[in-house]
Residue frames relative to the residue before (quaternion, step in Angstrom):
aa qw qx qy qz dx dy dz
X 1.0000 0.0000 0.0000 0.0000 0.00 0.00 0.00
X 0.5365 -0.6540 0.4394 0.3022 3.56 -0.99 0.88
X 0.3918 -0.6590 0.5884 0.2570 3.54 -1.16 0.72
X 0.2285 -0.7653 0.5898 0.1191 3.54 -0.88 0.98
X 0.0603 -0.8258 0.5592 -0.0427 3.55 -0.52 1.27
X 0.2570 -0.7447 0.6005 0.1370 3.55 -0.89 1.02
X 0.1852 -0.7567 0.6209 0.0871 3.56 -0.83 1.07
X 0.0498 -0.8304 0.5541 -0.0285 3.57 -0.22 1.31
X 0.4318 0.6522 -0.4899 0.3849 3.55 0.02 1.38
X 0.4932 -0.6335 0.4913 0.3376 3.54 -1.18 0.42
X 0.6708 0.4453 -0.2819 0.5218 3.58 1.32 -0.23
X 0.4561 -0.6674 0.5102 0.2937 3.55 -1.01 0.77
X 0.5971 -0.5474 0.4199 0.4094 3.60 -1.15 0.41
X 0.4288 -0.6667 0.5379 0.2868 3.56 -1.07 0.70
X 0.6612 -0.5570 0.3313 0.3779 3.56 -1.07 0.79
X 0.6875 0.4902 -0.2996 0.4441 3.61 0.92 -0.77
X 0.6147 0.5824 -0.3531 0.3978 3.62 1.17 -0.43
X 0.6000 0.5908 -0.3634 0.3986 3.59 1.05 -0.67
X 0.6759 0.4640 -0.3225 0.4731 3.66 0.82 -0.79
X 0.5911 0.5502 -0.3738 0.4562 3.62 1.10 -0.55
X 0.6639 0.4811 -0.3008 0.4871 3.58 0.93 -0.86
X 0.6329 0.5229 -0.3303 0.4657 3.60 1.03 -0.73
X 0.6236 0.5376 -0.3346 0.4585 3.58 1.06 -0.71
X 0.6910 0.4634 -0.2686 0.4854 3.58 1.05 -0.77
X 0.8279 0.2718 -0.0941 0.4816 3.59 0.76 -1.07
X 0.6289 -0.5166 0.3450 0.4675 3.59 1.24 -0.09
X 0.6531 -0.5549 0.3634 0.3654 3.53 -1.19 0.65
X 0.7301 0.4395 -0.2205 0.4746 3.55 1.02 -0.87
X 0.2403 0.7593 -0.5687 0.2058 3.59 0.25 1.28
X 0.2342 -0.7132 0.6385 0.1698 3.52 -1.27 0.52
X 0.0786 -0.8118 0.5785 -0.0109 3.55 -0.55 1.23
X 0.0090 -0.8016 0.5962 -0.0435 3.57 -0.66 1.13
X 0.2630 -0.7865 0.5420 0.1361 3.55 -0.81 1.00
X 0.0374 -0.7307 0.6808 0.0340 3.49 -1.19 0.79
X 0.4083 -0.7412 0.4847 0.2214 3.55 -0.77 1.04
X 0.5756 -0.6630 0.3841 0.2857 3.54 -0.94 1.01
X 0.7073 0.4347 -0.2928 0.4743 3.60 1.07 -0.44
X 0.3573 0.7111 -0.5111 0.3246 3.57 1.25 0.39
X 0.7083 -0.5019 0.3058 0.3911 3.55 -1.28 0.32
X 0.7233 0.4358 -0.2724 0.4611 3.63 1.11 -0.36
X 0.1706 0.7678 -0.5855 0.1964 3.59 0.90 0.92
X 0.5138 0.6170 -0.4054 0.4370 3.57 1.25 -0.44
X 0.5090 -0.6949 0.4201 0.2857 3.58 -0.73 1.12
X 0.6400 0.5302 -0.3369 0.4424 3.59 0.93 -0.82
X 0.6751 0.4783 -0.2946 0.4781 3.59 0.93 -0.86
X 0.6253 0.5434 -0.3333 0.4502 3.56 1.05 -0.73
X 0.6688 0.4792 -0.2953 0.4857 3.60 0.90 -0.91
X 0.6282 0.5237 -0.3312 0.4704 3.59 1.00 -0.79
X 0.6338 0.5294 -0.3171 0.4663 3.60 0.98 -0.88
X 0.6433 0.5256 -0.3182 0.4568 3.58 0.96 -0.89
X 0.6944 0.4810 -0.2774 0.4578 3.56 0.86 -0.98
X 0.6712 0.5080 -0.2977 0.4504 3.59 0.90 -0.92
X 0.7615 0.3524 -0.1802 0.5132 3.57 1.09 -0.72
X 0.4644 -0.7515 0.3867 0.2646 3.56 1.33 0.42
X 0.2411 0.7576 -0.5610 0.2307 3.56 0.87 0.99
X 0.3744 -0.7300 0.5343 0.2036 3.55 -1.05 0.85
X 0.8010 0.0977 0.0127 0.5906 3.57 1.07 -0.83
X 0.1292 -0.7561 0.6303 0.1196 3.52 -1.36 0.26
X 0.1905 -0.7119 0.6654 0.1189 3.51 -1.08 0.90
X 0.0791 -0.8488 0.5225 -0.0189 3.58 -0.56 1.19
X 0.0151 -0.6869 0.7249 0.0503 3.46 -1.29 0.71
X 0.3037 0.7389 -0.5210 0.3007 3.55 -0.17 1.33
X 0.6572 -0.4814 0.3793 0.4387 3.58 -1.24 0.24
X 0.6204 -0.5698 0.3906 0.3712 3.57 -1.11 0.71
X 0.6205 0.5538 -0.3588 0.4237 3.60 1.00 -0.71
X 0.6546 0.4894 -0.3074 0.4873 3.60 1.04 -0.74
X 0.6398 0.5149 -0.3251 0.4689 3.59 0.95 -0.84
X 0.6509 0.5220 -0.3179 0.4503 3.60 0.92 -0.90
X 0.6682 0.4928 -0.3007 0.4694 3.59 0.95 -0.83
X 0.6127 0.5347 -0.3441 0.4694 3.60 1.03 -0.76
X 0.6436 0.5060 -0.3145 0.4804 3.59 0.99 -0.83
X 0.6369 0.5334 -0.3168 0.4577 3.58 0.96 -0.88
X 0.7024 0.4537 -0.2485 0.4890 3.57 1.13 -0.71
X 0.6823 -0.5605 0.2618 0.3897 3.56 1.26 0.34
X 0.6145 0.5210 -0.3536 0.4753 3.59 1.25 0.07
X 0.1904 -0.7579 0.6143 0.1093 3.58 -0.93 0.90
X 0.2057 -0.8383 0.4933 0.1076 3.59 -0.02 1.28
X 0.3995 -0.6572 0.5847 0.2581 3.50 -1.39 0.28
X 0.0151 -0.7815 0.6230 0.0276 3.56 -1.09 0.69
X 0.4655 -0.6464 0.5248 0.2999 3.52 -1.24 0.48
X 0.2710 -0.7301 0.6032 0.1725 3.56 -0.86 0.96
X 0.0574 0.7821 -0.6155 0.0789 3.55 -0.79 1.07
X 0.1818 -0.7444 0.6217 0.1620 3.53 -1.28 0.28
X 0.4262 -0.6660 0.5387 0.2908 3.56 -1.12 0.63
X 0.0678 -0.7921 0.6065 0.0099 3.55 -0.95 0.93
X 0.5452 -0.6508 0.4302 0.3068 3.56 -1.20 0.46
X 0.7526 0.4167 -0.2088 0.4651 3.57 0.91 -0.92
X 0.4245 -0.7356 0.4760 0.2285 3.57 -0.56 1.19
X 0.6328 0.5574 -0.3530 0.4054 3.61 1.00 -0.67
X 0.6969 0.4332 -0.2675 0.5050 3.61 1.19 -0.43
X 0.5220 0.6743 -0.3905 0.3468 3.59 1.30 -0.11
X 0.4286 -0.6511 0.5641 0.2724 3.51 -1.21 0.65
X 0.7757 -0.0991 0.0751 0.6188 3.54 1.14 -0.74
X 0.2364 -0.7428 0.6083 0.1493 3.55 -1.33 0.36
X 0.0047 0.7829 -0.6211 0.0353 3.53 -1.14 0.71
X 0.8536 -0.0238 -0.0332 0.5193 3.56 -0.88 1.05
X 0.7327 -0.4487 0.2329 0.4557 3.56 0.92 0.92
X 0.6323 0.4864 -0.3370 0.5001 3.59 1.27 0.08
X 0.2899 -0.7660 0.5578 0.1341 3.55 -1.14 0.71
X 0.0923 -0.8115 0.5769 -0.0123 3.54 -0.95 0.98
X 0.2146 -0.7357 0.6262 0.1434 3.50 -1.28 0.52
X 0.3685 -0.7072 0.5652 0.2113 3.54 -0.86 1.05
X 0.2331 -0.7743 0.5757 0.1209 3.58 -0.91 0.97
X 0.7140 -0.3393 0.2786 0.5454 3.58 0.66 -1.15
X 0.4868 -0.5875 0.5339 0.3645 3.53 -1.35 0.07
X 0.0525 -0.7778 0.6260 0.0200 3.56 -1.13 0.76
X 0.3873 -0.6722 0.5707 0.2691 3.54 -1.27 0.44
X 0.3180 -0.7389 0.5663 0.1795 3.57 -0.90 0.99
X 0.2147 -0.8097 0.5402 0.0812 3.55 -0.52 1.23
X 0.7701 -0.1506 0.1003 0.6118 3.57 1.10 -0.71
X 0.2324 -0.7279 0.6239 0.1641 3.53 -1.30 0.40
X 0.0370 -0.7938 0.6070 -0.0067 3.54 -0.96 0.85
X 0.1714 -0.7639 0.6167 0.0822 3.54 -0.89 0.98
X 0.0777 -0.7937 0.6034 0.0026 3.56 -0.60 1.16
X 0.0474 -0.8149 0.5774 -0.0159 3.57 -0.77 1.06
X 0.1374 -0.7509 0.6304 0.1414 3.53 -1.35 0.09
X 0.5858 -0.5800 0.4349 0.3623 3.53 -1.19 0.55
X 0.4195 -0.6898 0.5271 0.2651 3.57 -1.12 0.65
């Protein structure tokens, strides 16, 4: 049975990312994009949307506070690990004049914010 994956980002998946997801979850995946500025940026609504529409996984590009709440609600999202680089010729993609290299997809198990007094 196909894995149903929600792509939660304002950017569409890059062509090279789909085969990577297929390698992890099997050739038969269903990938559906929902844009991050839609009305369900709220984590509770996002998790409800996933459950109502029977999504197995979610790839998220969202604020850490939203990702943390999604994790608290029982979903372990996937995110793309990237690094910013200086040289455009080595970049996997560029956005707003900045250049990035895709490293891999990872599952976010928990987020922790550690602070100290100033």
